[in-house]
N, C-alpha and C positions, 0 to 999 in steps of 0.2 A: 489124800480125799481130792475129789474132782467135784466141781459144781457145773451142773449142765441143765441150760433150760430145754423144756422138751418141745420138739416139733411133731408134725404128723408122722413121721417114720420111727418115732419113739413110743409106740403103743405098747409094747413090752415093758418097758421101763416104767409107764404109767399104770400098768398092771401091777406091777411090782409094789409100786408105790400106795396103791389102793390096799393091797395085802396089808403092807406096814401099818397103815392107817386103821385098819380093822383091828390089827393086834394092839397097836398102841392105845386105841381109844376104847379097847375091850368091846368092839362092835363089828365082828366079822360078818355079821347077816347084812348090815347096811352096805359095808364096803366090798362084799363078795358073792352075795346069793343070786344076784341078777345082773351079771355083767353085761354091759353094753358092747355091740357089735365093735369091731375093729375100725369101720366106716364111721361110726358115730364119734369113737373117740379120736379120730383122725380130724374129724369135723372140728371139733373142740379145740384140739392142738393148734388148728391152724388159725384160729381167731387171736387177732392182735390183742384184745383188751383180756384175754386169759392168758395168764402166766403160771406154769408150772416149773419148778425148779426142782431138780434132785441132787443129793450128795451121793457120790459113787465112791465105794470101796473097791476096786478092781471093777466088775460088772455088777456088782450087788448095790442096790438101793440101801443105803442106811440112814436116810433122812430125805424130807422133802417139804415143799409147800405148793399149795394152790392158791393163787391170787386173782382177784378180779379187779379191773379197771372200771371206774365209775365216772362218765362225763357229767359236770355239774351244770344247773341253770344258772344259779346265781352270780356266777363269774365263768368266764371261759378258762376252765381248769378241771382237772380230774383228781380223783382220789384213788388209791389202791387198797382193797380190802384182802387181808389174808384170811381165807376161809378155813382152811385147814393146815396144820403145821404138826410135823411128828418127826422123831429121831429114834432109832432103834435103841433098846436099852443098853446093849454094849457100847454104843457110841455117845452117849448122853454126858453131859459136863466135860466136853471135849471141844466146844465152840462150834459145833456143828450148825445149829439152830442159829446162832449170831451169824455166822457167815450165808446162811440160807436168806436171811433177812437183808444182810448187807448186799447181797447180789440182786435181791428185789429193788432194794433203794435205787441201784444204779439203773435198772430197767425202768423204773418208775420216773426217774430224773429225765431220762430219754424220750419217755413218753409224756413229758410235761406235767406230771402229777405233783401236787403241793404237799401231799402226806400220803403215809403208808398208816392204815390202821387196822388193829387186831382186837378180838375180845378174847377174855379167859374166864373160866369158870371160877366161883369162890371154892376155895379149897385146893386149887392147883397152884401150889405154892410155888414149885419151879417155874412153871409159865409167867406167873405174875412177877417173880423177881425178874426175870430175862426181860420183860417188856418194861418194867420199872427202870431197868438199867439203860435200855434205848430209846425212852421215849416217857412223854407227860401222861400220868394217868387220870382218866376221867371216870367219875362215878356215874354210870348209866344203867336202866333198866332195859332188859331185851325181851321182846314178846315175839313167841311164834303164832302167827295168825294163821290157821288152817285154811286149807282151799279144798272146798268139797266140789265134785262135779255135779252139774245142774241135772236134775231129773229130766228124761226125755218124754 
């Protein structure tokens, strides 16, 4: 298995990762119904504060994560937030997710981050067990605040 951080030339691998996310999260509509253009994805992959890492078995994406760097105001430091992380069913329990997070930790250290954080849903016991193995658990509430366009 090879770990690879995606760059603008890797749009095809990002599209594979999105398909994996759609399957793993049972949400193919969100991850595949309205795919952005190659130009849009190339622009995202060029941003230093966005880290997309995939695990490859040959040329197949078998796992991956998307993380965002957040620069802070209270101190001159940053955090890295893992937004999505998934591993294909046949590759679970083989250390793929741990390897992806460890690779992100290396990137975060180079970027001056002081912490990598992630959230898990109640009932997602495998994810919770993984994250508890790697870090300290905090009990928080997460709220989605919808953004509605203003009428013209």
